[in-house]
N, C-alpha and C positions, 0 to 999 in steps of 0.2 A: 768374690775374689779379692774384695778390698775390705772385708770385715764389716760391712754395713748391712743394715736390714731395711730394705725398701718396703714401704707399706702403701695401702690404699686408704684414702679417707672417704667414708660414706658421702655420696652426693657431690663429690668433687673430683675432677678429672686429674690424671697423671700419677707419678710416682713420688712418694713423700718419704724423707728421711728426717727423723727428729722434728716432725711437724712443719718441715720446710720442703717445698717443691723442687725437686732435682730433675724432673723429666716430665715434659708436656706431651700429650698425645690427642690426636683428634681425627674426626672424619667429617666430610662434607659431601653431599650428594647434590648435583645440579645437572640438569639436562640428561638425565639417565646415566650419569658418570659419577662414579664413587672415587673420591680423592681422600688420601690419608696422610697424616703427618706425624712426625715424631722428632722431638727435640730433647736431647740429653745434655745437660749442662756439665761439661767436662772441665774446661778451662776458661769458662764464660767470664767476661767482664760484667759483673753484676750490676754496675752503676747504670746501665742501659735501662734496667728495670725501675729505676727511680722516676722514669718519665711516663710510665705506663701502669695500667692495672692488668698484670698478667693473667690471661684467661678469665678476666672479669672477676677475680678473687681478690678482694681489697683488704682482707683481714689476715692474710697469710703471707709469708716471705718466700723467696726463692734461694736456692743455694747451688753451688757447683761441687763437683767431686773434688776439685783441687782446694777449694775452701775447707771442706771437712777434713781431707787428708793433710792439709797445710803444706802443699807441695804441688808443683806443677806436674801434670799426669800426661803421659804419652798418648796422644789421641788415637794413633794407629793401634796401639796395644788395646785401648778400651774398645775400639771398633771390632777387632778380632774377637775379643772375649764376648762382646755383645752378640755377634753373629753366631759364635759357638753355642752360647746359651739359648738364643732364640731358636736355633736348629734342633737342640735337645728338647726344649720344652714343647715345640709344636711338631716335632717329628718330621721335619722337612729338611731337604738338602738345598743350601743356598748356593746359587751360581752367580758369581759376580759379573757384571757387565762393564768392561773397562774401556769399550770402543764407543767414545762419545758419538760419533756419526750415527751409530745404531740408534741411540736415544733421540738424536735430532730427527732422524727419519720417522721414528714412531710419533713424535710429536706432531710432524707436518701431516702424516696421514690422519691423525685424530682431528686436526683442524679442517682438514678437507672433508672429513665425514661430518663434521658439525655443520659445515656450511651447505652441505647437500641436503641437510634434514631441516 
């Protein structure tokens, strides 16, 4: 949608544009629970990365969509496009949860289950 080609780099995680990381992804398994994460640099202040080694990769840099396009990008627009493409690629229907109390209830139930085990 933005005229960019995201790529993978062998043995490195994430999505790369012009040899710079624009998206980090990962999973973690602990106590029989799988957690996953996804961070897409849209309008990110890249100066924060000066203080860390992102994903343990010290010989590559990170980039944001706004840096590449040289303009601020509407985050809501990016989110909607991302959801649409994810749905198409994985052939799934995405149902958004907008009710925060639902999420809180789920987290409380997960904590209670963990304490019981």
